[in-house]
N, C-alpha and C positions, 0 to 999 in steps of 0.2 A: 394508487398502489405504490409500494416502496420501490425505489429505483436508485441504483448507484451507477454512475458513469465515470469510468476511469480514463485518464488521458495522460500524455506526456512521455510515453515510452518511445523507444527507438533503438538504433544501432549506435554503440559507443565503444571506443577503444578501452582496453584495460587501463585503470587509473583515472578514467573520466568520471563525469558526474551527470546525473539526470534528476529532474524534479517531477514527480508524479502528482496528479491531482485526482480527487474523488469528489464529484458533485453528487450530493444526496437530495432526494425528494421523497415526500410521502411519510416522513417521520419527523418527530420533534428532535431535531439533530442534537441540540445541546444536552439532551437527556441521556444520550447513549455513549458508551465507550465505543470508539471506532478503531477498527483494526485493518492492517494491511497483511496480505497473504500472498504467497507465490507458488507456482507450480512449474517445476522444471520438466523438460521432456523425459517421459518415462518414469516420473516420480509422483508421489502423492502431494497434494497441496499442503503447504506448511505455513505456520505462523511466522510473521516477520516483525511486526511492531503493533502496539496499541496505545491509545491515548484516551483518558477519561474526559468527561465533559469539563472537568476542572483543570485539565492539563497535565495530570500525572501520566508518566510514560513507562513502557516496558518494551524490551527488545529481545529478539532471539540472539543467542551468543554469537552466531555467525555474522551478525551485522552490527553488533555493539561498537560504538566509536566511529562507525562509517556512515550509518543512516540516522536521520532525524525525522521523527514524525511530529506533525503539528496540525492545528486545526483553526479555522476561522468560523466561529458559530454564527456570526452575522451573515456569512455567505453560504452556510450549510456545506462547507467544503473541508475535506481533510487533505493533507499533503504528505509526501514522503520525499525528503531530500536524500539522495543517494550519492555518496562520494567514494572515491577510491574503489571504483567498481572492479569486480573480478569476473572472470569467465563463469565461475560457479554461481554468480548472481543472475545468470541468464534464465529467463522463464516468463510466464505470463503472470502479471501482478494484478491482484484483485483487492477491492476493499469490501468490507462488510462490518456489521457490528461485532463486538466481542462479548460473550461467545456468539458464534455465527448463527444466523438463521439460513438454513440451506436453500430456501426458496428465494432468498434475496441476492444471490450471486449475480453480478453483472457480466459483461463480456470480457472485462479485463483489458490490460494494455501490455503489449509485448515489449520486453526488454532483452536486448541481445548485446552481450559484451564479447567482443571479438576484435582481433587485430587483422 
């Protein structure tokens, strides 16, 4: 079955950086556009970034210039490099394909930006 396993979250001070990883299994990874999404406390899950199999990217306005999405098709893994983190970036980060398949959500990884 399809599985996405997110990792790399943690507690970081404002202005800091984190790199998230998403290991995929059960799909032909290179054939799918991969996306990162996040859910802040009390809010709906929202789009963060996506990358096509060929490497074309798109970002939410709130993270443009700070976050970079990438992928390694040989490793079936997508990444999200997050720089200049802000408290508003706090939340649980998930990966999925884009557009999402609701039954494919993983457990996510918690990112907390706080001093």
